[in-house]
C-alpha positions as CSV (number, residue, x, y, z in Angstrom):
1,M,14.6,14.7,-18.8
2,A,16.1,16.2,-20.8
3,R,15.7,16.3,-24.2
4,V,19.2,15.6,-26.4
5,A,19.6,16.4,-29.9
6,R,21.9,14.8,-31.2
7,R,24.2,13.7,-34.4
8,N,21.8,14.8,-37.2
9,R,19.9,16.8,-35.9
10,I,20.3,20.4,-33.9
11,V,22.2,22.4,-31.8
12,Y,23.5,26.4,-31.1
13,G,27.4,26.1,-31.2
14,A,29.7,28.2,-29.3
15,V,30.8,29.7,-31.9
16,V,28.4,31.5,-31.8
17,A,30.2,32.5,-28.1
18,A,33.1,33.7,-30.5
19,S,31.0,37.1,-31.5
20,A,30.4,39.8,-28.9
21,L,26.4,39.6,-29.5
22,V,23.3,37.8,-27.6
23,L,23.9,34.4,-29.5
24,T,27.6,35.0,-28.8
25,A,28.0,33.6,-25.3
26,C,31.6,32.2,-24.4
27,G,34.0,29.8,-26.2
28,G,32.6,27.0,-28.0
29,D,31.0,26.2,-31.6
30,D,29.0,23.5,-33.9
31,S,30.9,21.7,-35.9
32,G,29.6,20.7,-39.2
33,K,31.8,17.7,-39.9
34,D,29.5,14.5,-41.0
35,D,31.4,11.1,-39.5
36,E,30.5,8.4,-42.0
37,I,29.0,5.1,-41.6
38,A,30.1,2.0,-42.7
39,G,28.2,-0.4,-45.1
40,V,26.6,-3.4,-43.6
41,E,28.8,-6.3,-44.6
42,T,27.1,-9.2,-46.7
43,P,27.9,-12.4,-48.0
44,S,26.4,-11.5,-51.5
45,D,28.1,-9.6,-54.4
46,E,25.7,-6.4,-54.0
47,P,27.6,-3.5,-52.7
48,E,27.4,-2.4,-49.5
49,A,24.6,-0.9,-47.5
50,S,25.1,2.5,-45.5
51,E,22.2,3.5,-42.8
52,D,21.2,6.5,-42.4
53,P,21.4,7.6,-38.8
54,E,17.8,7.8,-36.4
55,P,16.4,10.9,-36.6
56,T,16.2,12.1,-33.0
57,E,13.8,15.2,-33.7
58,E,11.0,13.8,-36.9
59,P,9.4,17.5,-38.4
60,D,6.7,18.5,-36.4
61,D,3.7,21.0,-38.0
62,G,5.7,21.9,-41.1
63,R,8.4,22.5,-39.4
64,P,11.8,22.7,-41.4
65,E,14.5,19.8,-40.8
66,I,17.4,20.9,-38.7
67,D,20.7,19.0,-39.6
68,L,23.9,19.5,-37.2
69,G,25.7,16.9,-38.7
70,A,27.5,14.2,-36.7
71,D,29.9,16.1,-33.7
72,Y,27.9,18.4,-31.4
73,E,25.2,18.0,-29.4
74,N,22.4,19.9,-27.7
75,V,20.6,19.3,-23.9
76,F,17.5,21.3,-23.4
77,E,16.8,20.3,-20.0
78,G,13.1,20.5,-18.6
79,E,10.5,18.5,-18.4
80,P,6.8,19.9,-20.3
81,T,4.9,22.2,-18.4
82,G,1.7,20.7,-19.0
83,D,1.1,24.1,-20.5
84,P,-0.3,24.1,-24.5
85,L,0.7,27.4,-25.1
86,V,4.0,27.0,-22.6
87,D,6.0,24.0,-23.9
88,A,4.7,25.4,-27.7
89,A,7.1,28.8,-27.0
90,L,9.7,26.7,-25.6
91,R,9.6,23.8,-28.6
92,D,10.2,26.3,-30.8
93,N,12.7,27.8,-28.7
94,E,14.4,24.8,-29.1
95,G,14.3,25.8,-32.8
96,F,16.0,29.3,-32.9
97,E,19.1,27.2,-30.7
98,N,18.7,25.0,-33.2
99,A,18.6,26.7,-36.2
100,V,21.4,29.0,-35.4
101,A,23.5,26.0,-34.3
102,E,22.6,24.5,-38.3
103,A,24.2,27.5,-39.7
104,I,26.9,28.0,-37.8
105,V,27.6,23.9,-38.2
106,H,27.3,24.1,-41.8
107,H,28.5,27.9,-42.5
108,D,25.1,28.3,-44.5
109,V,22.9,31.4,-43.1
110,E,20.3,30.2,-46.1
111,R,19.1,27.0,-44.1
112,P,14.6,27.0,-44.3
113,A,14.9,27.0,-39.9
114,L,16.9,30.0,-39.6
115,R,14.0,32.6,-40.9
116,Y,11.3,29.5,-39.7
117,F,12.4,30.4,-36.6
118,V,14.0,33.5,-35.8
119,A,12.7,37.0,-37.4
120,G,12.9,40.6,-36.5
121,D,15.9,42.4,-34.2
122,A,17.0,38.5,-33.3
123,L,17.2,37.8,-37.1
124,I,19.3,40.8,-37.7
125,K,21.5,39.8,-35.2
126,T,22.3,36.2,-35.2
127,L,23.1,36.9,-39.6
128,N,25.8,39.8,-38.4
129,A,26.8,37.1,-35.8
130,L,26.9,34.4,-38.2
131,S,28.8,36.7,-40.1
132,N,31.3,37.2,-38.1
133,I,31.4,33.9,-37.4
134,Q,32.5,32.6,-41.0
135,E,34.8,35.3,-41.9
136,G,36.5,33.5,-38.9
137,G,36.6,30.3,-40.3
138,N,35.8,28.2,-36.8
139,T,32.6,26.2,-35.8
140,S,32.2,24.0,-32.9
141,T,32.5,20.5,-31.4
142,G,30.8,19.0,-28.2
143,V,27.7,19.3,-26.7
144,V,25.9,22.6,-25.1
145,R,24.0,22.6,-22.0
146,Y,20.5,24.1,-21.7
147,F,18.8,24.7,-18.0
148,D,16.1,26.3,-16.2
149,R,14.8,27.3,-19.4
150,N,11.6,29.5,-18.9
151,V,8.6,30.8,-21.0
152,T,6.3,33.6,-19.3
153,I,2.9,33.5,-21.6
154,L,1.8,37.4,-22.4
155,E,-1.3,38.9,-22.2
156,G,-2.9,37.9,-25.3
157,E,-1.0,34.8,-25.7
158,E,0.7,36.6,-28.6
159,S,4.0,36.8,-27.3
160,A,6.2,35.4,-24.3
161,T,9.1,36.4,-23.0
162,F,11.9,33.4,-22.2
163,S,15.0,32.8,-20.2
164,Y,17.3,29.9,-19.4
165,C,21.1,28.9,-19.1
166,R,23.7,27.7,-21.3
167,D,26.4,25.9,-20.3
168,F,29.4,25.8,-23.4
169,S,31.7,24.1,-20.8
170,Q,32.6,21.1,-23.2
171,V,32.3,22.6,-26.5
172,V,35.6,22.6,-28.8
173,T,36.7,25.6,-31.5
174,V,37.6,24.6,-34.2
175,D,38.8,25.6,-37.9
176,F,35.9,25.1,-40.3
177,E,37.8,23.8,-43.5
178,T,40.7,22.0,-41.8
179,R,38.7,20.5,-38.0
180,E,42.0,21.4,-36.3
181,V,41.5,22.2,-32.4
182,V,41.7,26.4,-31.9
183,S,40.5,25.7,-28.8
184,E,39.8,23.1,-26.9
185,E,36.5,22.7,-24.0
186,E,36.8,24.9,-20.6
187,P,35.9,23.0,-18.1
188,D,35.8,25.3,-15.4
189,A,33.7,28.2,-18.3
190,M,30.5,29.8,-15.9
191,P,27.5,29.7,-18.1
192,S,26.0,32.4,-19.9
193,F,22.1,33.5,-18.9
194,Y,19.9,34.2,-21.9
195,S,16.8,35.9,-21.7
196,G,14.3,37.1,-25.0
197,R,11.3,37.8,-26.4
198,M,9.1,35.6,-29.0
199,E,6.0,36.5,-30.9
200,L,3.3,33.7,-32.1
201,N,3.3,34.2,-36.4
202,E,0.1,33.5,-38.7
203,A,2.0,29.8,-39.0
204,G,1.8,29.2,-35.2
205,V,5.2,29.2,-34.7
206,W,7.2,30.9,-31.8
207,Q,9.3,33.1,-33.5
208,T,12.9,35.0,-31.1
209,V,12.5,38.1,-31.8
210,A,15.0,40.0,-29.4
211,F,17.1,38.2,-27.3
212,E,20.3,39.6,-24.9
213,Q,23.1,37.6,-23.1
214,E,25.1,38.2,-20.3
215,S,28.2,35.2,-19.5
216,E,29.6,34.2,-16.4
217,S,26.0,35.2,-15.2
218,P,25.1,34.8,-11.5
219,E,21.5,33.8,-12.3
220,C,23.1,30.1,-13.7
221,V,25.6,29.7,-10.6
């Protein structure tokens, strides 16, 4: 079963793909446009009531809420492993991708989720990539799919390695301000392979502290 993050919560943009960083793989980006929700018509003179989008994922254990707007989805494939440590690390790895996506969607590196899920060299890399993305003026819309997701808990159970494949073939790059299409989706684009390291902090969060990316990787064929 795939975990889907859409609408107002969660996504790692392909815009990241635009920079030469691990976060950037190839092509897509995250979009920050929120679709206006029409009010519900009523026969009375009362103003129309508007409905907020249904959250796709509620904050857990104080984890920050992530807002990705209406035009982007992250799809995380794979079932829970049944190992509490592995499943917790996988969850917080999703948080890493989602936090980066949120920063891309809103062109805002001060969102709380970013430093909640990312630390060390990974945070420095990520901030550099996000700076390049903002200067380029682009973001993304579409769907990003994560598959073949693996976590290995290391001795001491306070650090772990991870790997996964990222399919951005359904991502469209758009101008952040005008929403004009900069580049269309690439249906034939090969997935990228990501690997890295996580550390368990005192708050019980598996923070991503290092990562690398390989474009068009044979690992993901």
